N, CA, C and O atoms as a GROMACS GRO file, in nm:
protein
  532
    1MET      N    1  -2.700   5.486  -3.244
    1MET     CA    2  -2.594   5.391  -3.221
    1MET      C    3  -2.460   5.464  -3.230
    1MET      O    4  -2.434   5.538  -3.324
    2ARG      N    5  -2.379   5.441  -3.134
    2ARG     CA    6  -2.250   5.508  -3.125
    2ARG      C    7  -2.142   5.418  -3.184
    2ARG      O    8  -2.130   5.302  -3.145
    3LEU      N    9  -2.068   5.470  -3.273
    3LEU     CA   10  -1.956   5.398  -3.333
    3LEU      C   11  -1.829   5.438  -3.261
    3LEU      O   12  -1.811   5.554  -3.224
    4PRO      N   13  -1.739   5.341  -3.240
    4PRO     CA   14  -1.616   5.377  -3.170
    4PRO      C   15  -1.529   5.466  -3.256
    4PRO      O   16  -1.520   5.451  -3.378
    5ASP      N   17  -1.466   5.558  -3.189
    5ASP     CA   18  -1.373   5.645  -3.260
    5ASP      C   19  -1.244   5.569  -3.286
    5ASP      O   20  -1.208   5.475  -3.216
    6ASP      N   21  -1.178   5.613  -3.388
    6ASP     CA   22  -1.050   5.551  -3.419
    6ASP      C   23  -0.946   5.587  -3.312
    6ASP      O   24  -0.847   5.516  -3.294
    7ASN      N   25  -0.968   5.695  -3.244
    7ASN     CA   26  -0.872   5.740  -3.145
    7ASN      C   27  -0.886   5.663  -3.012
    7ASN      O   28  -0.793   5.661  -2.931
    8GLU      N   29  -1.002   5.602  -2.991
    8GLU     CA   30  -1.021   5.528  -2.865
    8GLU      C   31  -0.940   5.399  -2.869
    8GLU      O   32  -0.949   5.320  -2.963
    9ILE      N   33  -0.863   5.380  -2.767
    9ILE     CA   34  -0.782   5.257  -2.758
    9ILE      C   35  -0.846   5.169  -2.653
    9ILE      O   36  -0.863   5.209  -2.538
   10THR      N   37  -0.881   5.050  -2.693
   10THR     CA   38  -0.938   4.956  -2.597
   10THR      C   39  -0.825   4.872  -2.541
   10THR      O   40  -0.742   4.818  -2.614
   11ARG      N   41  -0.824   4.865  -2.412
   11ARG     CA   42  -0.720   4.788  -2.346
   11ARG      C   43  -0.759   4.640  -2.344
   11ARG      O   44  -0.871   4.606  -2.308
   12PRO      N   45  -0.667   4.554  -2.383
   12PRO     CA   46  -0.699   4.412  -2.373
   12PRO      C   47  -0.698   4.371  -2.225
   12PRO      O   48  -0.617   4.418  -2.146
   13SER      N   49  -0.789   4.282  -2.191
   13SER     CA   50  -0.794   4.235  -2.052
   13SER      C   51  -0.787   4.083  -2.052
   13SER      O   52  -0.836   4.014  -2.141
   14VAL      N   53  -0.724   4.035  -1.949
   14VAL     CA   54  -0.711   3.892  -1.934
   14VAL      C   55  -0.804   3.851  -1.821
   14VAL      O   56  -0.793   3.899  -1.708
   15ASN      N   57  -0.895   3.762  -1.853
   15ASN     CA   58  -0.986   3.710  -1.753
   15ASN      C   59  -0.922   3.586  -1.693
   15ASN      O   60  -0.911   3.483  -1.759
   16ILE      N   61  -0.878   3.596  -1.567
   16ILE     CA   62  -0.803   3.485  -1.507
   16ILE      C   63  -0.893   3.384  -1.437
   16ILE      O   64  -0.844   3.280  -1.393
   17LEU      N   65  -1.020   3.410  -1.425
   17LEU     CA   66  -1.108   3.315  -1.357
   17LEU      C   67  -1.114   3.179  -1.426
   17LEU      O   68  -1.106   3.077  -1.358
   18PRO      N   69  -1.128   3.172  -1.558
   18PRO     CA   70  -1.125   3.039  -1.620
   18PRO      C   71  -0.991   2.968  -1.603
   18PRO      O   72  -0.987   2.845  -1.590
   19MET      N   73  -0.882   3.043  -1.601
   19MET     CA   74  -0.751   2.982  -1.580
   19MET      C   75  -0.740   2.926  -1.438
   19MET      O   76  -0.685   2.818  -1.418
   20ILE      N   77  -0.792   2.997  -1.339
   20ILE     CA   78  -0.791   2.948  -1.202
   20ILE      C   79  -0.876   2.822  -1.190
   20ILE      O   80  -0.839   2.729  -1.119
   21ASP      N   81  -0.990   2.819  -1.257
   21ASP     CA   82  -1.074   2.699  -1.255
   21ASP      C   83  -1.001   2.578  -1.312
   21ASP      O   84  -1.008   2.469  -1.257
   22VAL      N   85  -0.931   2.597  -1.422
   22VAL     CA   86  -0.856   2.488  -1.484
   22VAL      C   87  -0.743   2.442  -1.392
   22VAL      O   88  -0.720   2.322  -1.379
   23ILE      N   89  -0.674   2.535  -1.329
   23ILE     CA   90  -0.564   2.498  -1.239
   23ILE      C   91  -0.616   2.418  -1.120
   23ILE      O   92  -0.555   2.319  -1.081
   24PHE      N   93  -0.728   2.460  -1.062
   24PHE     CA   94  -0.785   2.385  -0.951
   24PHE      C   95  -0.834   2.247  -0.994
   24PHE      O   96  -0.824   2.152  -0.917
   25ALA      N   97  -0.888   2.235  -1.114
   25ALA     CA   98  -0.931   2.104  -1.164
   25ALA      C   99  -0.811   2.011  -1.181
   25ALA      O  100  -0.818   1.894  -1.146
   26ILE      N  101  -0.702   2.064  -1.235
   26ILE     CA  102  -0.581   1.982  -1.251
   26ILE      C  103  -0.524   1.945  -1.115
   26ILE      O  104  -0.482   1.831  -1.095
   27LEU      N  105  -0.522   2.038  -1.022
   27LEU     CA  106  -0.473   2.010  -0.887
   27LEU      C  107  -0.558   1.903  -0.819
   27LEU      O  108  -0.504   1.813  -0.755
   28ALA      N  109  -0.689   1.911  -0.832
   28ALA     CA  110  -0.778   1.810  -0.773
   28ALA      C  111  -0.754   1.674  -0.837
   28ALA      O  112  -0.756   1.573  -0.768
   29PHE      N  113  -0.730   1.670  -0.968
   29PHE     CA  114  -0.702   1.544  -1.036
   29PHE      C  115  -0.576   1.479  -0.980
   29PHE      O  116  -0.577   1.360  -0.950
   30PHE      N  117  -0.469   1.555  -0.964
   30PHE     CA  118  -0.345   1.498  -0.913
   30PHE      C  119  -0.356   1.456  -0.768
   30PHE      O  120  -0.299   1.354  -0.728
   31ILE      N  121  -0.427   1.531  -0.688
   31ILE     CA  122  -0.444   1.492  -0.548
   31ILE      C  123  -0.521   1.361  -0.539
   31ILE      O  124  -0.481   1.271  -0.466
   32LEU      N  125  -0.631   1.350  -0.613
   32LEU     CA  126  -0.711   1.228  -0.608
   32LEU      C  127  -0.637   1.109  -0.668
   32LEU      O  128  -0.648   0.997  -0.618
   33SER      N  129  -0.563   1.131  -0.775
   33SER     CA  130  -0.492   1.018  -0.836
   33SER      C  131  -0.380   0.967  -0.746
   33SER      O  132  -0.355   0.846  -0.743
   34THR      N  133  -0.312   1.054  -0.672
   34THR     CA  134  -0.208   1.006  -0.582
   34THR      C  135  -0.267   0.933  -0.462
   34THR      O  136  -0.202   0.845  -0.406
   35LEU      N  137  -0.387   0.968  -0.423
   35LEU     CA  138  -0.452   0.895  -0.314
   35LEU      C  139  -0.480   0.751  -0.354
   35LEU      O  140  -0.470   0.661  -0.271
   36TYR      N  141  -0.516   0.728  -0.480
   36TYR     CA  142  -0.544   0.592  -0.525
   36TYR      C  143  -0.416   0.514  -0.556
   36TYR      O  144  -0.419   0.391  -0.558
   37LEU      N  145  -0.305   0.584  -0.579
   37LEU     CA  146  -0.180   0.515  -0.610
   37LEU      C  147  -0.106   0.471  -0.485
   37LEU      O  148  -0.022   0.380  -0.492
   38THR      N  149  -0.133   0.533  -0.371
   38THR     CA  150  -0.064   0.493  -0.250
   38THR      C  151  -0.114   0.357  -0.207
   38THR      O  152  -0.232   0.324  -0.223
   39ARG      N  153  -0.024   0.279  -0.152
   39ARG     CA  154  -0.057   0.142  -0.114
   39ARG      C  155  -0.075   0.135   0.037
   39ARG      O  156   0.020   0.152   0.113
   40ALA      N  157  -0.196   0.111   0.077
   40ALA     CA  158  -0.225   0.103   0.220
   40ALA      C  159  -0.210  -0.042   0.265
   40ALA      O  160  -0.283  -0.130   0.220
   41GLU      N  161  -0.117  -0.066   0.352
   41GLU     CA  162  -0.091  -0.200   0.401
   41GLU      C  163  -0.120  -0.214   0.549
   41GLU      O  164  -0.092  -0.319   0.607
   42GLY      N  165  -0.174  -0.114   0.611
   42GLY     CA  166  -0.203  -0.125   0.753
   42GLY      C  167  -0.094  -0.063   0.836
   42GLY      O  168  -0.079   0.059   0.838
   43LEU      N  169  -0.017  -0.143   0.904
   43LEU     CA  170   0.084  -0.094   0.996
   43LEU      C  171   0.214  -0.062   0.921
   43LEU      O  172   0.256  -0.140   0.836
   44PRO      N  173   0.276   0.050   0.953
   44PRO     CA  174   0.401   0.084   0.884
   44PRO      C  175   0.519   0.010   0.944
   44PRO      O  176   0.544   0.016   1.064
   45VAL      N  177   0.592  -0.059   0.858
   45VAL     CA  178   0.716  -0.126   0.898
   45VAL      C  179   0.823  -0.091   0.796
   45VAL      O  180   0.792  -0.061   0.681
   46ASN      N  181   0.947  -0.094   0.837
   46ASN     CA  182   1.060  -0.071   0.747
   46ASN      C  183   1.104  -0.205   0.691
   46ASN      O  184   1.160  -0.288   0.762
   47LEU      N  185   1.078  -0.226   0.561
   47LEU     CA  186   1.112  -0.353   0.498
   47LEU      C  187   1.259  -0.358   0.462
   47LEU      O  188   1.316  -0.256   0.423
   48PRO      N  189   1.322  -0.474   0.474
   48PRO     CA  190   1.462  -0.486   0.431
   48PRO      C  191   1.469  -0.485   0.278
   48PRO      O  192   1.369  -0.508   0.210
   49GLN      N  193   1.586  -0.459   0.226
   49GLN     CA  194   1.605  -0.451   0.082
   49GLN      C  195   1.663  -0.581   0.029
   49GLN      O  196   1.743  -0.646   0.097
   50ALA      N  197   1.622  -0.618  -0.094
   50ALA     CA  198   1.675  -0.738  -0.160
   50ALA      C  199   1.688  -0.709  -0.309
   50ALA      O  200   1.593  -0.666  -0.373
   51VAL      N  201   1.806  -0.733  -0.362
   51VAL     CA  202   1.832  -0.706  -0.503
   51VAL      C  203   1.754  -0.803  -0.591
   51VAL      O  204   1.711  -0.765  -0.700
   52THR      N  205   1.734  -0.925  -0.547
   52THR     CA  206   1.668  -1.027  -0.628
   52THR      C  207   1.517  -1.032  -0.605
   52THR      O  208   1.454  -1.130  -0.644
   53ALA      N  209   1.460  -0.932  -0.543
   53ALA     CA  210   1.316  -0.932  -0.513
   53ALA      C  211   1.235  -0.927  -0.642
   53ALA      O  212   1.266  -0.850  -0.733
   54THR      N  213   1.132  -1.009  -0.649
   54THR     CA  214   1.040  -1.007  -0.762
   54THR      C  215   0.899  -0.988  -0.708
   54THR      O  216   0.864  -1.044  -0.604
   55PRO      N  217   0.818  -0.908  -0.776
   55PRO     CA  218   0.683  -0.885  -0.725
   55PRO      C  219   0.594  -1.009  -0.741
   55PRO      O  220   0.608  -1.083  -0.838
   56GLN      N  221   0.505  -1.029  -0.646
   56GLN     CA  222   0.412  -1.140  -0.651
   56GLN      C  223   0.285  -1.095  -0.723
   56GLN      O  224   0.243  -0.980  -0.711
   57ASP      N  225   0.224  -1.187  -0.798
   57ASP     CA  226   0.104  -1.154  -0.874
   57ASP      C  227  -0.016  -1.130  -0.784
   57ASP      O  228  -0.092  -1.036  -0.806
   58GLN      N  229  -0.033  -1.214  -0.684
   58GLN     CA  230  -0.152  -1.205  -0.601
   58GLN      C  231  -0.114  -1.221  -0.454
   58GLN      O  232  -0.040  -1.313  -0.418
   59ILE      N  233  -0.164  -1.134  -0.372
   59ILE     CA  234  -0.140  -1.142  -0.228
   59ILE      C  235  -0.273  -1.174  -0.162
   59ILE      O  236  -0.363  -1.090  -0.162
   60ASP      N  237  -0.285  -1.292  -0.107
   60ASP     CA  238  -0.409  -1.331  -0.042
   60ASP      C  239  -0.414  -1.282   0.103
   60ASP      O  240  -0.511  -1.218   0.144
   61ILE      N  241  -0.312  -1.313   0.179
   61ILE     CA  242  -0.308  -1.277   0.321
   61ILE      C  243  -0.174  -1.213   0.350
   61ILE      O  244  -0.070  -1.259   0.303
   62THR      N  245  -0.177  -1.105   0.427
   62THR     CA  246  -0.054  -1.038   0.466
   62THR      C  247  -0.035  -1.052   0.616
   62THR      O  248  -0.123  -1.013   0.694
   63LEU      N  249   0.077  -1.107   0.656
   63LEU     CA  250   0.115  -1.119   0.797
   63LEU      C  251   0.221  -1.013   0.825
   63LEU      O  252   0.329  -1.015   0.765
   64VAL      N  253   0.189  -0.921   0.916
   64VAL     CA  254   0.282  -0.814   0.952
   64VAL      C  255   0.344  -0.849   1.086
   64VAL      O  256   0.274  -0.879   1.183
   65ILE      N  257   0.478  -0.845   1.091
   65ILE     CA  258   0.550  -0.865   1.216
   65ILE      C  259   0.623  -0.734   1.246
   65ILE      O  260   0.712  -0.694   1.171
   66THR      N  261   0.585  -0.668   1.353
   66THR     CA  262   0.646  -0.540   1.388
   66THR      C  263   0.782  -0.561   1.451
   66THR      O  264   0.822  -0.674   1.481
   67SER      N  265   0.853  -0.452   1.470
   67SER     CA  266   0.987  -0.462   1.530
   67SER      C  267   0.981  -0.509   1.675
   67SER      O  268   1.079  -0.562   1.727
   68GLU      N  269   0.864  -0.491   1.740
   68GLU     CA  270   0.847  -0.541   1.877
   68GLU      C  271   0.810  -0.689   1.881
   68GLU      O  272   0.807  -0.748   1.988
   69GLY      N  273   0.782  -0.749   1.765
   69GLY     CA  274   0.746  -0.890   1.759
   69GLY      C  275   0.597  -0.916   1.760
   69GLY      O  276   0.555  -1.031   1.772
   70ASN      N  277   0.514  -0.812   1.748
   70ASN     CA  278   0.368  -0.831   1.743
   70ASN      C  279   0.328  -0.878   1.604
   70ASN      O  280   0.381  -0.830   1.503
   71LEU      N  281   0.232  -0.972   1.598
   71LEU     CA  282   0.186  -1.027   1.472
   71LEU      C  283   0.047  -0.972   1.441
   71LEU      O  284  -0.038  -0.960   1.530
   72PHE      N  285   0.024  -0.940   1.313
   72PHE     CA  286  -0.105  -0.889   1.268
   72PHE      C  287  -0.141  -0.957   1.136
   72PHE      O  288  -0.060  -0.960   1.043
   73LEU      N  289  -0.261  -1.012   1.129
   73LEU     CA  290  -0.318  -1.060   1.004
   73LEU      C  291  -0.409  -0.950   0.954
   73LEU      O  292  -0.518  -0.930   1.008
   74GLY      N  293  -0.366  -0.879   0.852
   74GLY     CA  294  -0.439  -0.760   0.812
   74GLY      C  295  -0.425  -0.656   0.921
   74GLY      O  296  -0.313  -0.614   0.954
   75ASP      N  297  -0.537  -0.612   0.978
   75ASP     CA  298  -0.533  -0.515   1.088
   75ASP      C  299  -0.559  -0.580   1.223
   75ASP      O  300  -0.560  -0.511   1.325
   76ASP      N  301  -0.581  -0.712   1.226
   76ASP     CA  302  -0.616  -0.782   1.349
   76ASP      C  303  -0.492  -0.843   1.413
   76ASP      O  304  -0.414  -0.913   1.348
   77ALA      N  305  -0.474  -0.815   1.542
   77ALA     CA  306  -0.362  -0.874   1.616
   77ALA      C  307  -0.390  -1.023   1.637
   77ALA      O  308  -0.505  -1.063   1.658
   78VAL      N  309  -0.285  -1.105   1.630
   78VAL     CA  310  -0.298  -1.249   1.648
   78VAL      C  311  -0.178  -1.298   1.728
   78VAL      O  312  -0.067  -1.245   1.714
   79LEU      N  313  -0.200  -1.399   1.810
   79LEU     CA  314  -0.091  -1.462   1.883
   79LEU      C  315  -0.023  -1.566   1.795
   79LEU      O  316  -0.085  -1.622   1.706
   80LEU      N  317   0.104  -1.590   1.821
   80LEU     CA  318   0.180  -1.687   1.743
   80LEU      C  319   0.118  -1.825   1.752
   80LEU      O  320   0.115  -1.898   1.652
   81GLU      N  321   0.068  -1.862   1.869
   81GLU     CA  322   0.009  -1.995   1.888
   81GLU      C  323  -0.120  -2.011   1.808
   81GLU      O  324  -0.156  -2.123   1.770
   82ASN      N  325  -0.190  -1.902   1.781
   82ASN     CA  326  -0.319  -1.908   1.709
   82ASN      C  327  -0.304  -1.875   1.561
   82ASN      O  328  -0.404  -1.868   1.490
   83LEU      N  329  -0.184  -1.854   1.514
   83LEU     CA  330  -0.163  -1.807   1.377
   83LEU      C  331  -0.215  -1.906   1.274
   83LEU      O  332  -0.288  -1.867   1.183
   84ALA      N  333  -0.180  -2.033   1.285
   84ALA     CA  334  -0.223  -2.133   1.187
   84ALA      C  335  -0.376  -2.146   1.187
   84ALA      O  336  -0.436  -2.157   1.080
   85ALA      N  337  -0.437  -2.146   1.303
   85ALA     CA  338  -0.583  -2.159   1.311
   85ALA      C  339  -0.651  -2.038   1.248
   85ALA      O  340  -0.754  -2.052   1.181
   86GLU      N  341  -0.596  -1.919   1.269
   86GLU     CA  342  -0.655  -1.798   1.210
   86GLU      C  343  -0.646  -1.800   1.058
   86GLU      O  344  -0.741  -1.762   0.989
   87VAL      N  345  -0.533  -1.846   1.005
   87VAL     CA  346  -0.517  -1.853   0.859
   87VAL      C  347  -0.609  -1.959   0.801
   87VAL      O  348  -0.669  -1.937   0.696
   88ARG      N  349  -0.622  -2.074   0.868
   88ARG     CA  350  -0.715  -2.177   0.822
   88ARG      C  351  -0.859  -2.126   0.822
   88ARG      O  352  -0.937  -2.162   0.735
   89ALA      N  353  -0.893  -2.044   0.919
   89ALA     CA  354  -1.029  -1.991   0.927
   89ALA      C  355  -1.058  -1.894   0.813
   89ALA      O  356  -1.173  -1.881   0.770
   90ILE      N  357  -0.956  -1.826   0.764
   90ILE     CA  358  -0.977  -1.731   0.655
   90ILE      C  359  -1.004  -1.803   0.523
   90ILE      O  360  -1.098  -1.767   0.452
   91ALA      N  361  -0.927  -1.904   0.491
   91ALA     CA  362  -0.944  -1.979   0.366
   91ALA      C  363  -0.920  -2.126   0.395
   91ALA      O  364  -0.808  -2.175   0.376
   92PRO      N  365  -1.023  -2.199   0.439
   92PRO     CA  366  -1.000  -2.337   0.484
   92PRO      C  367  -0.958  -2.435   0.375
   92PRO      O  368  -0.876  -2.523   0.402
   93ALA      N  369  -1.010  -2.422   0.251
   93ALA     CA  370  -0.981  -2.523   0.150
   93ALA      C  371  -0.901  -2.469   0.032
   93ALA      O  372  -0.852  -2.548  -0.049
   94ASN      N  373  -0.887  -2.341   0.022
   94ASN     CA  374  -0.820  -2.281  -0.093
   94ASN      C  375  -0.670  -2.274  -0.072
   94ASN      O  376  -0.623  -2.270   0.042
   95PRO      N  377  -0.592  -2.274  -0.182
   95PRO     CA  378  -0.448  -2.248  -0.169
   95PRO      C  379  -0.427  -2.105  -0.117
   95PRO      O  380  -0.496  -2.012  -0.160
   96ILE      N  381  -0.334  -2.090  -0.027
   96ILE     CA  382  -0.316  -1.963   0.040
   96ILE      C  383  -0.175  -1.913   0.015
   96ILE      O  384  -0.078  -1.987   0.029
   97LEU      N  385  -0.164  -1.786  -0.021
   97LEU     CA  386  -0.034  -1.720  -0.029
   97LEU      C  387  -0.027  -1.624   0.088
   97LEU      O  388  -0.104  -1.528   0.096
   98VAL      N  389   0.065  -1.649   0.179
   98VAL     CA  390   0.085  -1.562   0.295
   98VAL      C  391   0.214  -1.483   0.271
   98VAL      O  392   0.322  -1.541   0.260
   99THR      N  393   0.200  -1.352   0.263
   99THR     CA  394   0.316  -1.266   0.247
   99THR      C  395   0.352  -1.209   0.383
   99THR      O  396   0.271  -1.145   0.449
  100ILE      N  397   0.475  -1.234   0.425
  100ILE     CA  398   0.522  -1.189   0.556
  100ILE      C  399   0.592  -1.055   0.537
  100ILE      O  400   0.691  -1.044   0.465
  101ARG      N  401   0.538  -0.953   0.603
  101ARG     CA  402   0.599  -0.819   0.602
  101ARG      C  403   0.659  -0.796   0.740
  101ARG      O  404   0.593  -0.744   0.829
  102ALA      N  405   0.783  -0.835   0.756
  102ALA     CA  406   0.851  -0.823   0.885
  102ALA      C  407   0.941  -0.700   0.881
  102ALA      O  408   1.013  -0.678   0.784
  103ASP      N  409   0.936  -0.623   0.987
  103ASP     CA  410   1.025  -0.509   1.001
  103ASP      C  411   1.169  -0.558   1.000
  103ASP      O  412   1.198  -0.666   1.051
  104GLU      N  413   1.258  -0.478   0.943
  104GLU     CA  414   1.398  -0.523   0.934
  104GLU      C  415   1.464  -0.536   1.071
  104GLU      O  416   1.568  -0.600   1.083
  105LEU      N  417   1.406  -0.476   1.175
  105LEU     CA  418   1.461  -0.489   1.309
  105LEU      C  419   1.404  -0.608   1.386
  105LEU      O  420   1.445  -0.635   1.499
  106THR      N  421   1.309  -0.680   1.324
  106THR     CA  422   1.252  -0.799   1.386
  106THR      C  423   1.357  -0.909   1.392
  106THR      O  424   1.434  -0.928   1.297
  107SER      N  425   1.362  -0.981   1.502
  107SER     CA  426   1.462  -1.088   1.513
  107SER      C  427   1.427  -1.202   1.417
  107SER      O  428   1.310  -1.229   1.389
  108HIS      N  429   1.528  -1.267   1.370
  108HIS     CA  430   1.513  -1.376   1.274
  108HIS      C  431   1.431  -1.491   1.335
  108HIS      O  432   1.354  -1.556   1.265
  109GLY      N  433   1.448  -1.514   1.464
  109GLY     CA  434   1.375  -1.622   1.531
  109GLY      C  435   1.224  -1.601   1.529
  109GLY      O  436   1.149  -1.698   1.520
  110GLN      N  437   1.179  -1.477   1.539
  110GLN     CA  438   1.036  -1.451   1.535
  110GLN      C  439   0.978  -1.479   1.397
  110GLN      O  440   0.867  -1.530   1.385
  111VAL      N  441   1.052  -1.445   1.293
  111VAL     CA  442   1.006  -1.472   1.157
  111VAL      C  443   1.002  -1.622   1.132
  111VAL      O  444   0.907  -1.673   1.072
  112VAL      N  445   1.104  -1.694   1.176
  112VAL     CA  446   1.109  -1.839   1.157
  112VAL      C  447   0.997  -1.908   1.236
  112VAL      O  448   0.938  -2.003   1.186
  113ALA      N  449   0.968  -1.860   1.356
  113ALA     CA  450   0.860  -1.918   1.435
  113ALA      C  451   0.726  -1.900   1.365
  113ALA      O  452   0.642  -1.991   1.366
  114ALA      N  453   0.704  -1.783   1.305
  114ALA     CA  454   0.580  -1.760   1.231
  114ALA      C  455   0.574  -1.849   1.107
  114ALA      O  456   0.468  -1.902   1.074
  115MET      N  457   0.687  -1.866   1.039
  115MET     CA  458   0.691  -1.953   0.921
  115MET      C  459   0.665  -2.098   0.959
  115MET      O  460   0.596  -2.169   0.885
  116ASP      N  461   0.717  -2.143   1.071
  116ASP     CA  462   0.692  -2.280   1.117
  116ASP      C  463   0.543  -2.302   1.144
  116ASP      O  464   0.488  -2.407   1.109
  117GLN      N  465   0.479  -2.205   1.205
  117GLN     CA  466   0.335  -2.217   1.230
  117GLN      C  467   0.258  -2.224   1.098
  117GLN      O  468   0.162  -2.300   1.085
  118LEU      N  469   0.299  -2.144   1.001
  118LEU     CA  470   0.227  -2.141   0.873
  118LEU      C  471   0.253  -2.267   0.790
  118LEU      O  472   0.166  -2.308   0.712
  119ARG      N  473   0.368  -2.328   0.804
  119ARG     CA  474   0.399  -2.450   0.728
  119ARG      C  475   0.319  -2.570   0.773
  119ARG      O  476   0.317  -2.672   0.704
  120THR      N  477   0.253  -2.562   0.886
  120THR     CA  478   0.168  -2.673   0.929
  120THR      C  479   0.041  -2.680   0.844
  120THR      O  480  -0.030  -2.781   0.850
  121ILE      N  481   0.012  -2.578   0.766
  121ILE     CA  482  -0.102  -2.578   0.675
  121ILE      C  483  -0.056  -2.633   0.541
  121ILE      O  484   0.045  -2.588   0.486
  122ASP      N  485  -0.129  -2.731   0.489
  122ASP     CA  486  -0.085  -2.801   0.367
  122ASP      C  487  -0.083  -2.711   0.244
  122ASP      O  488   0.011  -2.717   0.165
  123SER      N  489  -0.184  -2.628   0.226
  123SER     CA  490  -0.199  -2.553   0.102
  123SER      C  491  -0.140  -2.412   0.109
  123SER      O  492  -0.178  -2.327   0.029
  124VAL      N  493  -0.050  -2.387   0.202
  124VAL     CA  494   0.004  -2.253   0.216
  124VAL      C  495   0.134  -2.236   0.138
  124VAL      O  496   0.217  -2.326   0.133
  125ARG      N  497   0.148  -2.119   0.078
  125ARG     CA  498   0.274  -2.078   0.016
  125ARG      C  499   0.319  -1.952   0.088
  125ARG      O  500   0.237  -1.867   0.123
  126LEU      N  501   0.447  -1.940   0.110
  126LEU     CA  502   0.500  -1.827   0.185
  126LEU      C  503   0.580  -1.734   0.095
  126LEU      O  504   0.648  -1.777   0.002
  127GLY      N  505   0.571  -1.607   0.125
  127GLY     CA  506   0.652  -1.506   0.058
  127GLY      C  507   0.695  -1.403   0.161
  127GLY      O  508   0.625  -1.380   0.260
  128ILE      N  509   0.809  -1.342   0.138
  128ILE     CA  510   0.860  -1.239   0.228
  128ILE      C  511   0.868  -1.109   0.150
  128ILE      O  512   0.932  -1.102   0.045
  129ALA      N  513   0.803  -1.005   0.203
  129ALA     CA  514   0.801  -0.875   0.136
  129ALA      C  515   0.933  -0.803   0.161
  129ALA      O  516   0.981  -0.797   0.274
  130THR      N  517   0.988  -0.748   0.054
  130THR     CA  518   1.111  -0.669   0.062
  130THR      C  519   1.094  -0.546  -0.026
  130THR      O  520   0.996  -0.534  -0.098
  131THR      N  521   1.190  -0.457  -0.018
  131THR     CA  522   1.193  -0.343  -0.108
  131THR      C  523   1.324  -0.346  -0.185
  131THR      O  524   1.424  -0.400  -0.138
  132ARG      N  525   1.322  -0.288  -0.304
  132ARG     CA  526   1.445  -0.281  -0.383
  132ARG      C  527   1.530  -0.165  -0.334
  132ARG      O  528   1.476  -0.062  -0.295
  133PRO      N  529   1.661  -0.181  -0.335
  133PRO     CA  530   1.748  -0.071  -0.288
  133PRO      C  531   1.745   0.046  -0.384
  133PRO      O  532   1.812   0.147  -0.360
   0.00000   0.00000   0.00000
């Protein structure tokens, strides 16, 4: 058996492989967690800002009105004339909260026309999605 000499100097070495594994695990955690934190609402629209906006507890149905005036219930396109019938078909007897996500460039008349169609349903409540400045 060979004993080390006092004169031999052993160089310390840093094994970076475990550090790289930890860094990749942390990176994967943050990538996956941000994917779950993003809110997928379907079509991208620029929401107007409102200082008095309060978040709603539950969103049952989302009506998206694009800047071109196209209406979407979820991801499905719908005509203005068929809007009330489509909402009734989704939840015929339950109270319904319809959140309108209208692009800020959408004309006011298109939003009001959609609201008029939705108000023909007895159990509907309306909300308008905004962002805080």
